[in-house]
MIFI-661706 format. One line per 5 residues: number of its first residue (from 1); their letters; for each residue x, y negated, z of N, C-alpha, C, O. Coordinates in steps of 0.05 Angstrom, whole numbers, plus 5000, padded with zeros to 4 digits. Last residue first. Layout:
REM MIFI-661706
NUM = A = X:Y:Z:X:Y:Z:X:Y:Z:X:Y:Z ~ ...
REM end
This chain:
REM MIFI-661706
290 = HRTGS = 4630:6751:8255:4602:6751:8261:4586:6768:8241:4562:6771:8243 ~ 4692:6753:8288:4677:6762:8266:4647:6762:8273:4640:6773:8294 ~ 4719:6695:8319:4706:6721:8322:4690:6728:8297:4676:6712:8286 ~ 4783:6660:8315:4754:6662:8317:4745:6691:8319:4761:6710:8321 ~ 4834:6611:8305:4825:6637:8316:4795:6637:8319:4783:6617:8324
285 = LCVWG = 4888:6581:8275:4859:6583:8274:4851:6611:8285:4861:6631:8276 ~ 4941:6545:8294:4932:6572:8294:4901:6571:8295:4890:6561:8315 ~ 4982:6496:8260:4959:6504:8275:4955:6534:8274:4965:6548:8256 ~ 5036:6448:8264:5024:6473:8254:5001:6481:8271:4999:6473:8295 ~ 5057:6404:8289:5045:6400:8263:5033:6425:8250:5022:6423:8228
280 = EEEEP = 5074:6426:8338:5094:6415:8319:5083:6412:8291:5096:6417:8271 ~ 5016:6461:8347:5043:6457:8358:5061:6448:8335:5063:6462:8314 ~ 4949:6476:8366:4968:6461:8349:4995:6459:8363:4996:6455:8388 ~ 4890:6515:8358:4913:6509:8375:4934:6496:8356:4938:6505:8334 ~ 4822:6497:8341:4849:6506:8335:4870:6498:8356:4867:6478:8369
275 = AAFSV = 4763:6520:8372:4780:6497:8367:4808:6507:8361:4818:6524:8376 ~ 4739:6581:8339:4742:6563:8362:4759:6539:8354:4768:6537:8331 ~ 4697:6603:8284:4723:6594:8296:4720:6577:8321:4701:6562:8324 ~ 4669:6659:8260:4662:6635:8275:4687:6627:8290:4697:6642:8307 ~ 4673:6690:8196:4686:6685:8222:4675:6659:8234:4672:6639:8220
270 = WPAYC = 4649:6696:8146:4653:6720:8163:4661:6714:8191:4657:6730:8209 ~ 4644:6648:8119:4623:6668:8116:4625:6692:8134:4605:6706:8138 ~ 4693:6621:8135:4668:6614:8148:4646:6635:8143:4629:6639:8161 ~ 4740:6625:8108:4733:6647:8126:4705:6644:8139:4695:6662:8152 ~ 4745:6578:8080:4746:6603:8065:4737:6627:8082:4727:6647:8071
265 = RRVEE = 4743:6539:8120:4720:6542:8102:4721:6569:8087:4700:6580:8082 ~ 4796:6545:8141:4772:6552:8157:4748:6556:8140:4733:6575:8144 ~ 4826:6524:8099:4829:6552:8106:4804:6561:8122:4793:6582:8117 ~ 4809:6470:8103:4805:6485:8078:4807:6515:8083:4791:6531:8072 ~ 4826:6456:8154:4797:6456:8148:4792:6472:8122:4771:6486:8121
260 = AQEVL = 4883:6461:8153:4867:6478:8170:4837:6479:8161:4826:6500:8161 ~ 4918:6428:8127:4908:6450:8112:4886:6466:8127:4873:6483:8115 ~ 4937:6391:8163:4919:6381:8142:4908:6403:8124:4890:6398:8108 ~ 4969:6424:8196:4945:6411:8207:4926:6403:8184:4902:6408:8186 ~ 4990:6484:8162:4994:6456:8171:4968:6444:8179:4947:6452:8170
255 = IGSLA = 4996:6550:8179:4978:6530:8168:4985:6503:8179:4987:6499:8203 ~ 5013:6595:8202:5028:6587:8179:5013:6565:8164:5016:6561:8140 ~ 4955:6637:8221:4975:6615:8225:4993:6613:8201:4989:6628:8181 ~ 4897:6663:8250:4911:6656:8225:4930:6634:8231:4923:6614:8243 ~ 4865:6716:8282:4881:6692:8285:4897:6688:8260:4909:6707:8249
250 = IQGRG = 4803:6746:8302:4823:6742:8281:4838:6716:8287:4827:6697:8297 ~ 4766:6800:8332:4777:6773:8332:4800:6771:8312:4814:6790:8307 ~ 4704:6837:8320:4732:6834:8326:4741:6805:8324:4726:6788:8314 ~ 4653:6860:8321:4657:6832:8327:4686:6827:8336:4691:6816:8358 ~ 4675:6911:8280:4652:6899:8294:4655:6869:8297:4659:6855:8277
245 = RCRQA = 4743:6900:8265:4723:6920:8273:4700:6906:8288:4705:6892:8308 ~ 4770:6868:8210:4761:6865:8237:4739:6885:8244:4720:6888:8229 ~ 4779:6873:8156:4796:6889:8174:4788:6887:8203:4798:6902:8220 ~ 4748:6836:8131:4738:6863:8132:4755:6882:8149:4746:6904:8156 ~ 4780:6791:8136:4755:6791:8150:4744:6820:8153:4733:6828:8173
240 = LVPAL = 4821:6804:8099:4827:6803:8128:4801:6804:8145:4801:6816:8166 ~ 4791:6803:8050:4806:6827:8059:4810:6827:8089:4805:6846:8102 ~ 4770:6751:8046:4752:6774:8047:4766:6799:8058:4754:6815:8072 ~ 4822:6719:8049:4799:6717:8068:4781:6741:8068:4775:6752:8090 ~ 4865:6717:8016:4861:6742:8031:4837:6741:8049:4832:6761:8063
235 = VKLPN = 4867:6665:7997:4861:6687:7978:4853:6712:7993:4836:6727:7984 ~ 4881:6638:8044:4856:6632:8031:4848:6655:8012:4824:6663:8012 ~ 4932:6659:8054:4911:6664:8073:4883:6659:8061:4864:6674:8066 ~ 4962:6640:8010:4954:6668:8011:4933:6674:8032:4917:6693:8028 ~ 4960:6583:8028:4948:6593:8002:4943:6623:8002:4920:6630:7995
230 = ALINA = 4985:6581:8080:4957:6574:8076:4945:6585:8050:4923:6596:8050 ~ 5024:6639:8100:5021:6611:8090:4992:6606:8082:4977:6625:8077 ~ 5024:6675:8157:5038:6674:8131:5037:6645:8121:5049:6627:8134 ~ 5005:6712:8203:5022:6689:8204:5037:6687:8177:5060:6696:8176 ~ 4949:6742:8224:4964:6738:8199:4979:6711:8201:4966:6690:8201
225 = VVLDA = 4916:6792:8262:4932:6767:8262:4948:6766:8236:4959:6786:8227 ~ 4861:6820:8292:4875:6817:8267:4890:6791:8268:4878:6770:8274 ~ 4836:6865:8339:4850:6840:8335:4865:6840:8309:4881:6858:8304 ~ 4813:6914:8329:4799:6895:8347:4810:6867:8344:4795:6847:8346 ~ 4815:6937:8260:4827:6931:8286:4809:6912:8303:4792:6897:8293
220 = KFTLS = 4818:6990:8213:4804:6966:8223:4812:6962:8252:4816:6981:8267 ~ 4850:7020:8159:4851:7014:8187:4835:6988:8193:4839:6968:8180 ~ 4857:7032:8108:4830:7035:8117:4827:7027:8146:4805:7027:8157 ~ 4898:7020:8057:4893:7010:8084:4864:7013:8091:4847:6998:8080 ~ 4949:7047:8019:4920:7047:8023:4915:7040:8052:4925:7053:8070
215 = SGSEL = 5004:7002:8005:4993:7027:8017:4963:7024:8020:4952:7002:8024 ~ 5023:6954:7989:5011:6971:7969:4999:6996:7979:4984:7010:7965 ~ 5047:6933:8034:5020:6924:8028:5007:6940:8006:4983:6939:8003 ~ 5081:6982:8074:5081:6962:8052:5052:6957:8044:5035:6974:8046 ~ 5077:6987:8146:5071:6997:8119:5075:6974:8099:5072:6951:8105
210 = FEGAI = 5089:7010:8210:5094:6989:8191:5093:7000:8163:5106:7020:8156 ~ 5072:7019:8277:5069:7030:8250:5071:7007:8230:5057:6987:8232 ~ 5110:7027:8338:5094:7011:8319:5093:7025:8292:5111:7040:8285 ~ 5128:7047:8390:5119:7064:8368:5100:7048:8349:5077:7056:8346 ~ 5186:7019:8420:5157:7017:8414:5150:7033:8389:5165:7034:8370
205 = GNRQA = 5237:7004:8436:5225:7028:8448:5195:7029:8443:5180:7039:8460 ~ 5261:6963:8410:5245:6956:8433:5231:6980:8446:5216:6977:8466 ~ 5285:6990:8368:5302:6976:8387:5287:6969:8413:5298:6969:8435 ~ 5239:7005:8340:5256:7026:8353:5274:7013:8374:5277:7025:8396 ~ 5223:6955:8322:5205:6971:8340:5221:6992:8354:5218:6996:8378
200 = NARAV = 5265:6942:8289:5260:6926:8313:5242:6940:8332:5246:6938:8357 ~ 5259:6980:8248:5283:6981:8265:5279:6965:8291:5289:6973:8312 ~ 5210:6964:8228:5212:6991:8240:5237:6993:8258:5236:7005:8279 ~ 5224:6913:8209:5204:6916:8230:5206:6943:8244:5203:6945:8268 ~ 5261:6927:8169:5270:6911:8192:5250:6914:8215:5259:6918:8238
195 = AVANS = 5226:6953:8133:5248:6967:8144:5259:6953:8170:5265:6966:8189 ~ 5191:6910:8121:5180:6935:8133:5203:6950:8147:5199:6960:8169 ~ 5227:6875:8096:5214:6867:8121:5204:6892:8135:5206:6894:8160 ~ 5239:6905:8050:5260:6899:8069:5249:6891:8096:5259:6900:8117 ~ 5190:6905:8023:5200:6930:8034:5222:6926:8054:5225:6941:8073
190 = DIDIG = 5140:6859:8029:5169:6861:8026:5178:6887:8039:5176:6890:8063 ~ 5088:6855:8045:5093:6859:8016:5122:6866:8011:5128:6877:7990 ~ 5067:6889:8104:5082:6868:8091:5087:6875:8062:5089:6899:8055 ~ 5034:6904:8165:5034:6906:8136:5051:6883:8125:5049:6860:8134 ~ 5030:6941:8225:5041:6918:8211:5042:6924:8181:5049:6945:8173
185 = VARGA = 4989:6961:8278:4998:6967:8251:5007:6941:8237:4992:6921:8238 ~ 4984:6987:8343:4989:6963:8326:5000:6972:8299:5019:6989:8298 ~ 4946:7009:8399:4958:7015:8373:4962:6989:8357:4945:6971:8359 ~ 4936:6988:8449:4937:7017:8446:4950:7025:8420:4963:7046:8418 ~ 4971:6934:8482:4953:6944:8460:4957:6974:8457:4979:6985:8463
180 = GLKLA = 5007:6913:8519:4987:6932:8528:4968:6942:8507:4950:6958:8513 ~ 5050:6883:8506:5030:6869:8523:5007:6888:8531:4990:6881:8547 ~ 5076:6916:8472:5089:6911:8497:5069:6897:8517:5072:6900:8541 ~ 5041:6912:8428:5044:6938:8442:5057:6934:8470:5049:6947:8489 ~ 5047:6858:8414:5021:6868:8421:5023:6894:8437:5009:6898:8457
175 = AIALI = 5102:6856:8401:5092:6842:8424:5065:6853:8433:5061:6856:8457 ~ 5099:6886:8353:5116:6895:8376:5106:6882:8402:5104:6895:8422 ~ 5067:6853:8322:5058:6880:8328:5073:6891:8352:5061:6904:8369 ~ 5101:6807:8321:5074:6806:8332:5063:6833:8339:5051:6837:8361 ~ 5150:6824:8297:5150:6813:8324:5122:6813:8336:5119:6818:8360
170 = GSGCG = 5163:6842:8248:5147:6860:8265:5143:6849:8293:5132:6863:8310 ~ 5186:6808:8212:5204:6823:8230:5190:6843:8248:5202:6859:8261 ~ 5130:6812:8172:5157:6802:8174:5174:6820:8191:5177:6844:8186 ~ 5074:6823:8167:5087:6827:8193:5116:6816:8195:5125:6811:8217 ~ 5025:6815:8141:5048:6798:8135:5067:6798:8159:5074:6778:8170
165 = YDLVT = 4981:6827:8193:4983:6826:8164:5004:6805:8155:5001:6782:8162 ~ 4974:6868:8243:4991:6845:8237:4995:6845:8207:5011:6861:8197 ~ 4922:6892:8281:4932:6892:8254:4948:6866:8250:4937:6844:8254 ~ 4909:6931:8339:4919:6905:8328:4929:6910:8300:4944:6929:8294 ~ 4866:6954:8390:4880:6960:8365:4886:6933:8352:4869:6914:8353
160 = EGGAI = 4874:6954:8463:4863:6944:8438:4879:6954:8413:4903:6962:8416 ~ 4894:6970:8513:4882:6990:8496:4872:6980:8469:4862:6997:8453 ~ 4886:6910:8546:4896:6937:8548:4880:6956:8530:4856:6957:8532 ~ 4878:6857:8536:4873:6866:8563:4883:6894:8568:4889:6902:8591 ~ 4897:6806:8495:4901:6834:8500:4898:6840:8530:4912:6830:8547
155 = RSELW = 4891:6751:8490:4869:6768:8482:4872:6798:8490:4852:6812:8492 ~ 4936:6723:8505:4911:6715:8518:4888:6734:8511:4867:6734:8525 ~ 4975:6746:8473:4977:6749:8502:4950:6743:8515:4943:6756:8535 ~ 4958:6729:8422:4957:6757:8429:4957:6761:8459:4942:6777:8470 ~ 4968:6674:8428:4941:6683:8423:4938:6712:8430:4919:6720:8443
150 = RLCLR = 5023:6674:8435:5006:6665:8457:4977:6674:8453:4963:6681:8473 ~ 5038:6691:8383:5045:6707:8407:5027:6699:8431:5018:6717:8446 ~ 5019:6649:8352:5007:6676:8349:5013:6693:8373:4996:6709:8382 ~ 5053:6607:8369:5024:6605:8371:5010:6632:8370:4992:6637:8385 ~ 5103:6628:8355:5097:6624:8383:5066:6622:8387:5056:6633:8406
145 = TTAHS = 5099:6626:8299:5102:6652:8312:5095:6650:8342:5081:6667:8353 ~ 5094:6571:8290:5073:6589:8282:5074:6616:8295:5054:6628:8303 ~ 5143:6549:8308:5119:6544:8323:5096:6564:8315:5081:6572:8333 ~ 5201:6592:8307:5182:6575:8293:5155:6573:8308:5147:6592:8321 ~ 5230:6627:8336:5239:6599:8337:5219:6581:8323:5220:6556:8327
140 = GTGFA = 5215:6679:8328:5203:6665:8351:5212:6636:8353:5201:6621:8370 ~ 5230:6702:8283:5249:6705:8306:5238:6692:8331:5250:6693:8352 ~ 5207:6714:8228:5195:6719:8254:5215:6723:8276:5218:6746:8286 ~ 5224:6743:8165:5214:6720:8181:5202:6729:8207:5188:6749:8209 ~ 5282:6785:8158:5253:6780:8156:5245:6757:8174:5257:6752:8194
135 = LGPDL = 5336:6796:8165:5326:6795:8138:5296:6789:8136:5285:6788:8113 ~ 5349:6760:8225:5358:6778:8204:5343:6774:8178:5339:6751:8170 ~ 5358:6750:8295:5353:6738:8269:5364:6757:8247:5385:6768:8250 ~ 5334:6804:8338:5356:6788:8326:5347:6774:8301:5330:6785:8286 ~ 5299:6818:8397:5297:6813:8368:5320:6795:8359:5326:6775:8371
130 = ILNVA = 5262:6844:8446:5290:6844:8437:5290:6842:8406:5282:6860:8392 ~ 5219:6813:8487:5221:6824:8460:5249:6822:8451:5260:6799:8448 ~ 5198:6824:8552:5221:6815:8536:5220:6829:8509:5221:6854:8507 ~ 5159:6804:8600:5155:6820:8575:5176:6809:8555:5173:6788:8543 ~ 5200:6804:8660:5182:6792:8641:5177:6811:8618:5190:6832:8616
125 = DAEPP = 5239:6823:8694:5212:6834:8697:5191:6821:8679:5168:6827:8681 ~ 5285:6793:8682:5284:6822:8676:5256:6834:8677:5250:6853:8663 ~ 5294:6736:8652:5276:6747:8672:5272:6776:8666:5257:6784:8648 ~ 5332:6729:8612:5333:6711:8635:5315:6721:8658:5321:6716:8682 ~ 5367:6784:8585:5341:6772:8590:5342:6754:8615:5350:6763:8636
120 = TSWSP = 5429:6769:8554:5416:6782:8578:5389:6768:8582:5387:6744:8583 ~ 5442:6778:8484:5437:6761:8508:5425:6778:8530:5412:6799:8525 ~ 5445:6807:8439:5471:6801:8452:5467:6784:8477:5487:6777:8490 ~ 5394:6812:8419:5406:6836:8431:5432:6829:8446:5440:6845:8463 ~ 5353:6755:8439:5371:6769:8421:5385:6792:8435:5389:6791:8459
115 = VIWLR = 5287:6754:8463:5315:6755:8472:5332:6769:8450:5327:6792:8444 ~ 5231:6720:8480:5244:6732:8458:5274:6731:8463:5285:6709:8467 ~ 5183:6729:8534:5208:6719:8524:5216:6734:8498:5209:6757:8495 ~ 5128:6717:8575:5137:6728:8549:5162:6714:8539:5162:6689:8536 ~ 5104:6692:8618:5114:6719:8622:5126:6732:8596:5133:6755:8597
110 = RSVRI = 5093:6639:8603:5102:6644:8630:5114:6672:8633:5133:6675:8648 ~ 5120:6639:8535:5099:6633:8555:5110:6640:8583:5134:6646:8586 ~ 5168:6639:8508:5143:6635:8493:5120:6627:8512:5104:6610:8505 ~ 5234:6623:8510:5211:6627:8527:5186:6620:8511:5183:6598:8501 ~ 5287:6655:8479:5266:6635:8475:5242:6642:8493:5232:6664:8491
105 = PGFAD = 5358:6663:8482:5331:6671:8491:5311:6648:8487:5317:6625:8493 ~ 5390:6636:8422:5390:6646:8450:5362:6654:8457:5344:6654:8440 ~ 5421:6624:8364:5398:6637:8375:5403:6648:8403:5419:6666:8407 ~ 5470:6602:8350:5446:6586:8345:5421:6598:8359:5403:6583:8366 ~ 5510:6639:8359:5511:6614:8373:5485:6599:8372:5477:6585:8391
100 = RSKAV = 5493:6678:8323:5493:6684:8352:5495:6659:8369:5482:6657:8390 ~ 5501:6652:8275:5474:6661:8283:5473:6666:8312:5453:6659:8325 ~ 5556:6646:8274:5539:6622:8276:5511:6629:8284:5498:6614:8299 ~ 5572:6700:8270:5580:6684:8293:5562:6660:8296:5554:6654:8319 ~ 5549:6713:8220:5542:6728:8244:5548:6712:8269:5532:6709:8287
95 = WDEDP = 5576:6677:8186:5547:6676:8189:5538:6690:8215:5521:6679:8230 ~ 5629:6695:8190:5622:6668:8199:5592:6665:8204:5584:6653:8223 ~ 5626:6745:8166:5631:6744:8195:5626:6716:8206:5618:6713:8230 ~ 5616:6732:8112:5595:6745:8128:5600:6742:8158:5582:6738:8173 ~ 5635:6668:8087:5643:6695:8096:5622:6707:8115:5612:6693:8133
90 = VSSLV = 5602:6634:8039:5604:6636:8068:5612:6664:8075:5596:6683:8069 ~ 5604:6588:7984:5609:6615:7995:5613:6614:8025:5625:6595:8035 ~ 5551:6546:7960:5578:6550:7971:5580:6578:7983:5560:6590:7990 ~ 5512:6503:7918:5518:6530:7927:5547:6531:7938:5565:6519:7927 ~ 5463:6452:7920:5491:6459:7919:5495:6487:7930:5482:6495:7950
85 = HKGAA = 5409:6422:7882:5419:6438:7904:5449:6444:7899:5459:6442:7877 ~ 5359:6372:7867:5385:6385:7863:5394:6401:7887:5386:6395:7910 ~ 5293:6386:7891:5311:6372:7873:5337:6387:7869:5337:6412:7868 ~ 5232:6423:7893:5259:6417:7904:5276:6404:7882:5273:6410:7859 ~ 5170:6415:7903:5187:6412:7880:5215:6404:7889:5220:6380:7893
80 = VGSAE = 5128:6461:7937:5149:6440:7940:5166:6439:7914:5175:6460:7904 ~ 5093:6502:7940:5084:6478:7927:5104:6455:7929:5097:6432:7923 ~ 5107:6551:7960:5102:6529:7979:5091:6504:7967:5080:6487:7981 ~ 5114:6585:7917:5097:6593:7939:5089:6570:7957:5067:6569:7967 ~ 5150:6556:7884:5124:6563:7874:5104:6570:7896:5081:6563:7895
75 = CAQRL = 5194:6554:7919:5181:6529:7910:5153:6535:7900:5134:6519:7905 ~ 5208:6608:7922:5199:6594:7946:5184:6568:7939:5165:6561:7952 ~ 5224:6619:7870:5201:6633:7881:5190:6619:7905:5166:6617:7909 ~ 5268:6584:7867:5245:6580:7848:5220:6594:7859:5198:6583:7858 ~ 5302:6606:7905:5292:6579:7908:5267:6574:7891:5248:6562:7900
70 = LQEPV = 5312:6656:7882:5300:6655:7908:5287:6628:7913:5265:6625:7923 ~ 5339:6639:7836:5313:6654:7833:5298:6653:7860:5274:6650:7860 ~ 5384:6615:7858:5365:6599:7842:5338:6613:7839:5317:6599:7839 ~ 5410:6659:7883:5399:6637:7899:5378:6620:7883:5358:6612:7894 ~ 5401:6725:7877:5406:6702:7859:5393:6678:7872:5369:6675:7872
65 = QGSAC = 5432:6774:7920:5410:6756:7913:5419:6735:7893:5443:6727:7892 ~ 5474:6803:7939:5460:6814:7916:5437:6796:7906:5425:6802:7886 ~ 5492:6776:7985:5509:6778:7961:5495:6787:7936:5502:6780:7914 ~ 5439:6735:8012:5456:6758:8011:5471:6760:7985:5464:6747:7966 ~ 5438:6666:8031:5429:6687:8012:5449:6710:8013:5473:6706:8014
60 = LATLR = 5414:6616:8073:5435:6636:8069:5424:6659:8053:5403:6671:8059 ~ 5399:6549:8064:5388:6576:8063:5411:6595:8057:5426:6591:8038 ~ 5392:6487:8093:5412:6507:8085:5400:6535:8087:5393:6544:8108 ~ 5371:6421:8084:5363:6449:8088:5385:6468:8077:5394:6464:8055 ~ 5370:6360:8113:5388:6378:8097:5380:6407:8104:5383:6415:8127
55 = VRAWS = 5317:6313:8110:5329:6336:8122:5348:6350:8103:5341:6352:8079 ~ 5289:6251:8130:5300:6267:8109:5317:6289:8121:5331:6283:8141 ~ 5234:6250:8179:5260:6243:8168:5267:6259:8143:5253:6278:8136 ~ 5168:6223:8186:5186:6246:8184:5211:6239:8169:5211:6224:8150 ~ 5131:6182:8190:5156:6179:8206:5175:6203:8202:5197:6203:8215
50 = APEGT = 5083:6189:8165:5101:6169:8154:5127:6167:8169:5145:6152:8160 ~ 5056:6252:8147:5064:6234:8168:5086:6215:8159:5105:6223:8146 ~ 5020:6252:8083:5039:6263:8102:5046:6243:8124:5043:6219:8119 ~ 4992:6231:8042:4978:6249:8059:4996:6262:8080:4987:6281:8093 ~ 5013:6192:8008:5024:6219:8007:5008:6240:8022:5009:6263:8017
45 = EALDP = 4986:6144:8014:4994:6152:7987:5002:6182:7986:4997:6195:7966 ~ 4976:6139:8068:4953:6137:8049:4960:6147:8021:4943:6156:8006 ~ 5027:6139:8089:5010:6162:8093:4987:6162:8073:4978:6183:8064 ~ 5082:6115:8051:5058:6110:8066:5039:6134:8066:5036:6147:8046 ~ 5142:6155:8052:5123:6136:8040:5098:6135:8057:5093:6151:8074
40 = APAPL = 5180:6163:8114:5170:6173:8088:5151:6152:8076:5145:6132:8090 ~ 5235:6126:8144:5208:6136:8142:5200:6145:8114:5212:6137:8094 ~ 5301:6153:8157:5284:6133:8143:5256:6144:8142:5252:6168:8138 ~ 5341:6183:8180:5317:6178:8195:5298:6158:8183:5281:6147:8197 ~ 5375:6233:8150:5367:6206:8145:5341:6200:8159:5320:6211:8151
35 = VEECS = 5385:6284:8166:5407:6269:8155:5401:6240:8150:5419:6224:8147 ~ 5371:6337:8210:5363:6311:8200:5388:6296:8190:5409:6295:8203 ~ 5375:6404:8187:5386:6383:8204:5379:6356:8192:5380:6352:8168 ~ 5356:6473:8187:5351:6445:8178:5364:6426:8197:5364:6430:8222 ~ 5366:6539:8161:5370:6519:8181:5365:6491:8170:5370:6487:8146
30 = VSLAG = 5349:6606:8150:5346:6578:8140:5350:6560:8164:5338:6564:8185 ~ 5372:6670:8129:5366:6651:8150:5363:6624:8136:5372:6619:8114 ~ 5367:6703:8084:5375:6715:8109:5369:6696:8133:5361:6706:8154 ~ 5309:6700:8041:5333:6687:8052:5341:6700:8079:5323:6707:8095 ~ 5261:6722:8021:5284:6739:8027:5309:6726:8036:5330:6740:8038
25 = AELLA = 5214:6695:8018:5225:6704:7993:5250:6722:7997:5259:6735:7978 ~ 5205:6681:8070:5187:6700:8058:5199:6712:8033:5195:6735:8027 ~ 5245:6642:8073:5247:6666:8090:5229:6688:8079:5237:6711:8078 ~ 5224:6605:8037:5250:6617:8032:5254:6642:8048:5264:6662:8038 ~ 5176:6591:8063:5175:6604:8037:5201:6618:8030:5201:6639:8018
20 = DSLRD = 5196:6564:8108:5180:6588:8111:5180:6604:8085:5183:6629:8086 ~ 5223:6521:8082:5237:6539:8100:5222:6566:8102:5234:6587:8100 ~ 5182:6493:8056:5201:6508:8040:5217:6528:8057:5223:6549:8047 ~ 5155:6470:8100:5141:6488:8082:5161:6506:8066:5157:6530:8064 ~ 5196:6439:8123:5182:6459:8139:5169:6479:8120:5171:6504:8125
15 = AEWGP = 5209:6405:8080:5229:6424:8090:5216:6446:8106:5223:6469:8104 ~ 5167:6370:8075:5170:6390:8054:5190:6412:8064:5187:6435:8056 ~ 5174:6338:8119:5149:6352:8117:5150:6374:8095:5136:6394:8097 ~ 5226:6315:8109:5222:6335:8131:5196:6351:8128:5196:6374:8134 ~ 5249:6313:8040:5235:6302:8064:5227:6323:8084:5223:6346:8076
10 = LELVL = 5315:6342:8026:5287:6336:8019:5273:6324:8044:5284:6326:8066 ~ 5373:6372:7999:5361:6352:8017:5333:6346:8007:5328:6344:7983 ~ 5404:6437:8001:5391:6415:7988:5379:6396:8008:5375:6404:8031 ~ 5443:6495:7991:5439:6470:8007:5425:6450:7990:5433:6445:7967 ~ 5456:6561:8002:5442:6543:7983:5434:6518:7999:5419:6521:8019
5 = ATLTM = 5510:6602:8010:5494:6582:8023:5482:6564:8001:5497:6553:7985 ~ 5522:6670:8004:5520:6645:7990:5501:6626:8005:5479:6634:8012 ~ 5573:6715:8031:5545:6706:8027:5545:6679:8012:5567:6667:8009 ~ 5618:6768:8023:5614:6739:8022:5585:6733:8015:5573:6744:7997 ~ 5644:6820:8063:5623:6811:8044:5620:6781:8046:5620:6770:8068
REM end
């Protein structure tokens, strides 16, 4: 099978946003490499960091996908106006080999690792999440995923119920169960992501529950986590707040630093937030339902 690589160049601050949106739209993988270390326009004019470089972004598309349609969907979701792009063919076996070379074990915290199935866990007695790069967002390589994983690790004492809204690969729900949660439910709009999440749960020996977002959801959880994008998080504020049981806790990520205050205001009627956690220009907002 031959895959298609979609390649374009854009400023680094836009590449981060578009990468997430491309994965959400169904890209098999997205990689970025710096091609021009020239500074961006002045911060006062753009609202973006003035030192971010220009980046070449490569998105891998499955044989049945229309790359232009995927790019258009991602641009609409992220608010990025992508310029010219180039398409090229990539043999499937080359993608598999490159993916294995690019993804090794990732240390998330002192006791939590993400380990591809072809690698040996660096610490056998750690909490090891067996996860391969694939058709859904959430390999642990992105800061937003790591922020959410650390939040779960710090909140789970044993027996909690967890809702992962926009579950992607299922990594957060799977991690919650491995950390001691009593039940974890993952929801995603993408049927492919739900299938991948179920397969990942089985690979990890975990009985996670994964549903498409059209399913009737009455489940309320002690911990609610959503690692998606700022705009859908704002729209979903009433829905996610209502999924918290009692004085449950909520974590929101996929949010750039400059977007955090606007997202926080959308949840303020229901949630009291702590100081945000930040990594690589992304934040995790967490708080308690009041």
